[in-house]
C-alpha positions as CSV (number, residue, x, y, z in Angstrom):
1,X,67.5,-9.2,-1.1
2,X,70.8,-6.6,-1.3
3,X,69.8,-3.9,-3.9
4,X,73.0,-4.8,-6.0
5,X,71.6,-7.7,-9.4
6,X,68.7,-4.5,-9.2
7,X,71.4,-1.9,-9.8
8,X,73.4,-3.7,-12.3
9,X,70.5,-4.9,-14.3
10,X,69.6,-1.1,-14.1
11,X,72.4,0.1,-15.1
12,X,72.3,-2.2,-18.3
13,X,69.4,-0.8,-19.2
14,X,70.0,2.5,-19.1
15,X,73.9,1.9,-21.8
16,X,71.5,0.1,-23.8
17,X,69.4,3.1,-24.5
18,X,72.1,5.5,-24.9
19,X,73.6,3.1,-27.2
20,X,70.5,2.5,-29.5
21,X,70.1,6.4,-29.2
22,X,73.5,7.0,-30.8
23,X,72.8,4.3,-33.0
24,X,70.0,5.8,-34.2
25,X,71.5,9.1,-35.2
26,X,72.1,9.7,-39.0
27,X,75.1,9.5,-40.6
28,X,76.2,12.5,-43.5
29,X,76.9,12.0,-46.4
30,X,79.0,14.5,-47.6
31,X,82.3,15.7,-45.6
32,X,81.3,19.1,-44.9
33,X,80.1,21.2,-41.5
34,X,76.9,22.2,-43.8
35,X,75.9,18.5,-44.4
36,X,76.2,17.8,-40.7
37,X,74.0,20.2,-39.6
38,X,71.5,19.3,-42.2
39,X,71.5,15.4,-41.2
40,X,72.3,15.4,-38.2
41,X,72.2,18.3,-36.7
42,X,68.6,17.8,-35.3
43,X,69.1,14.3,-34.3
44,X,72.4,15.7,-31.6
45,X,70.9,18.1,-30.1
46,X,67.6,15.3,-29.2
47,X,69.7,12.7,-28.2
48,X,71.5,15.8,-26.6
49,X,68.6,16.5,-24.3
50,X,67.4,12.7,-23.8
51,X,70.5,11.4,-22.9
52,X,71.0,13.7,-20.2
53,X,67.3,13.1,-18.6
54,X,69.0,9.2,-18.9
55,X,72.2,10.4,-16.9
56,X,69.6,12.4,-14.8
57,X,68.1,9.1,-13.8
58,X,70.9,7.0,-13.0
59,X,72.8,9.5,-11.1
60,X,69.7,9.6,-8.8
61,X,68.8,6.1,-8.5
62,X,72.9,5.4,-7.7
63,X,72.1,7.9,-4.8
64,X,68.6,6.4,-4.3
65,X,70.3,3.0,-3.3
66,X,73.4,4.3,-1.2
67,X,70.3,4.5,0.6
68,X,68.4,1.6,0.3
69,X,70.3,-1.4,0.2
70,X,67.8,-3.8,0.8
71,X,65.4,-4.1,-1.9
72,X,61.6,-6.9,-1.7
73,X,59.2,-7.6,-4.5
74,X,57.6,-4.1,-4.5
75,X,60.3,-2.4,-5.2
76,X,61.5,-4.7,-7.9
77,X,58.3,-3.7,-9.6
78,X,58.7,-0.1,-9.3
79,X,62.7,-0.7,-10.8
80,X,61.2,-2.9,-13.6
81,X,57.8,0.1,-14.0
82,X,60.2,3.0,-14.6
83,X,62.5,0.6,-16.6
84,X,60.2,1.3,-18.7
85,X,59.5,4.0,-19.3
86,X,63.2,4.6,-19.6
87,X,63.9,2.3,-22.4
88,X,61.7,4.0,-24.5
89,X,63.2,7.0,-25.3
90,X,65.3,6.0,-27.5
91,X,62.1,5.0,-29.7
92,X,60.2,9.1,-28.6
93,X,63.6,10.5,-29.8
94,X,63.6,9.0,-33.0
95,X,60.5,10.2,-33.6
96,X,60.8,13.4,-31.9
97,X,63.7,13.8,-34.9
98,X,62.8,12.2,-38.3
99,X,59.4,14.2,-37.3
100,X,61.6,17.2,-37.4
101,X,59.6,18.6,-34.1
102,X,56.1,17.6,-35.1
103,X,53.5,18.3,-32.4
104,X,51.9,14.1,-31.8
105,X,55.7,13.5,-31.8
106,X,56.4,16.7,-29.3
107,X,53.2,15.0,-27.0
108,X,54.5,11.4,-26.6
109,X,57.7,12.1,-26.1
110,X,57.0,14.2,-23.5
111,X,54.0,11.8,-21.6
112,X,57.2,9.5,-22.0
113,X,59.0,12.1,-19.7
114,X,56.0,12.3,-17.2
115,X,55.1,8.9,-17.3
116,X,59.1,7.8,-16.3
117,X,59.1,11.0,-13.3
118,X,55.3,9.2,-12.2
119,X,57.8,5.4,-12.3
120,X,60.3,7.4,-10.4
121,X,58.2,8.7,-7.6
122,X,56.6,5.2,-7.8
123,X,59.7,3.8,-6.9
124,X,61.0,6.2,-4.2
125,X,57.6,5.6,-2.6
126,X,58.1,1.9,-2.6
127,X,61.5,2.1,-0.7
128,X,60.5,4.9,1.2
129,X,57.4,2.5,2.8
130,X,60.1,-0.4,2.6
131,X,62.5,-1.2,5.5
132,X,65.3,1.5,6.1
133,X,62.9,4.0,4.0
134,X,62.6,6.3,7.1
135,X,66.4,7.6,5.6
136,X,65.3,8.6,2.0
137,X,61.7,10.1,3.7
138,X,64.2,12.2,6.0
139,X,66.8,13.0,2.8
140,X,64.2,13.9,0.4
141,X,62.0,16.1,2.6
142,X,59.2,17.5,0.7
143,X,60.9,16.8,-3.2
144,X,60.0,20.0,-4.5
145,X,62.0,19.5,-7.3
146,X,61.0,16.1,-8.2
147,X,57.5,17.6,-8.2
148,X,58.9,20.2,-10.3
149,X,59.4,18.4,-13.0
150,X,56.6,16.7,-12.7
151,X,54.7,20.6,-13.8
152,X,57.4,21.3,-15.9
153,X,56.8,18.0,-18.2
154,X,52.7,18.3,-18.1
155,X,53.0,22.4,-18.5
156,X,55.6,21.2,-22.0
157,X,53.1,19.1,-23.4
158,X,50.3,21.4,-22.9
159,X,52.4,24.7,-25.1
160,X,53.3,21.7,-28.2
161,X,49.0,22.1,-29.0
162,X,50.6,25.9,-28.6
163,X,53.9,25.6,-30.7
164,X,55.2,22.4,-31.2
165,X,59.3,23.7,-30.3
166,X,57.4,25.6,-27.8
167,X,56.6,23.2,-26.0
168,X,60.2,21.5,-25.7
169,X,61.3,24.8,-23.7
170,X,60.4,23.6,-20.0
171,X,61.4,19.8,-20.9
172,X,64.9,21.8,-21.9
173,X,64.6,23.8,-18.4
174,X,63.9,20.8,-16.8
175,X,67.1,19.2,-17.9
176,X,69.2,22.2,-17.3
177,X,67.5,22.1,-13.7
178,X,68.5,18.3,-12.5
179,X,71.7,19.3,-14.1
180,X,73.0,21.2,-10.7
181,X,74.1,18.5,-8.3
182,X,71.4,17.6,-6.1
183,X,73.4,17.0,-2.7
184,X,70.4,16.2,-0.6
185,X,71.2,12.1,0.2
186,X,74.7,13.3,0.2
187,X,74.3,15.9,3.0
188,X,72.0,13.6,4.5
189,X,74.9,9.9,4.1
190,X,77.6,12.0,6.1
191,X,75.2,14.0,8.6
192,X,74.3,10.6,8.8
193,X,78.2,9.3,9.2
194,X,79.2,12.9,11.8
195,X,76.6,11.5,14.2
196,X,77.7,7.8,14.5
197,X,81.0,9.1,14.6
């Protein structure tokens, strides 16, 4: 079957996750900058971090299915597994904010990031093992960027036990690193088109 329904459903889940996160932001009682900073300052920062991660997954998910226009049941379930972890972002983000960056909420947020990343690896593996999976394997190569992200999430979880704020540093580093566009899939598709011409 084609991947269009899977992609449309995934887009909807990610759009809802972003919407729920923004609706969870506290609205200031006053009308001054201090009111905004005091009431919603931390919430805006944690929302931004989670928004970036959702955006990264949305972008990479799109690239993934440009290489895999057909899916099977294994890919459908692997995709649902990924969406489960991504759908928890509003909850873990809200807890992180409300706790004012407490130890357990930082660890749970980090586990959410780690488990979503592992789910994405499982989705890639399911696609790579299916029909046409060789295209994905060739495009991504050893996927050092993805593996280093897993290391950063584990590092952040560990550092949270030293200081919760310090634990956030690797999470932010991973988000910033992924903001740099990953051109592997685009380069592969351009090379594929050039070789067919």
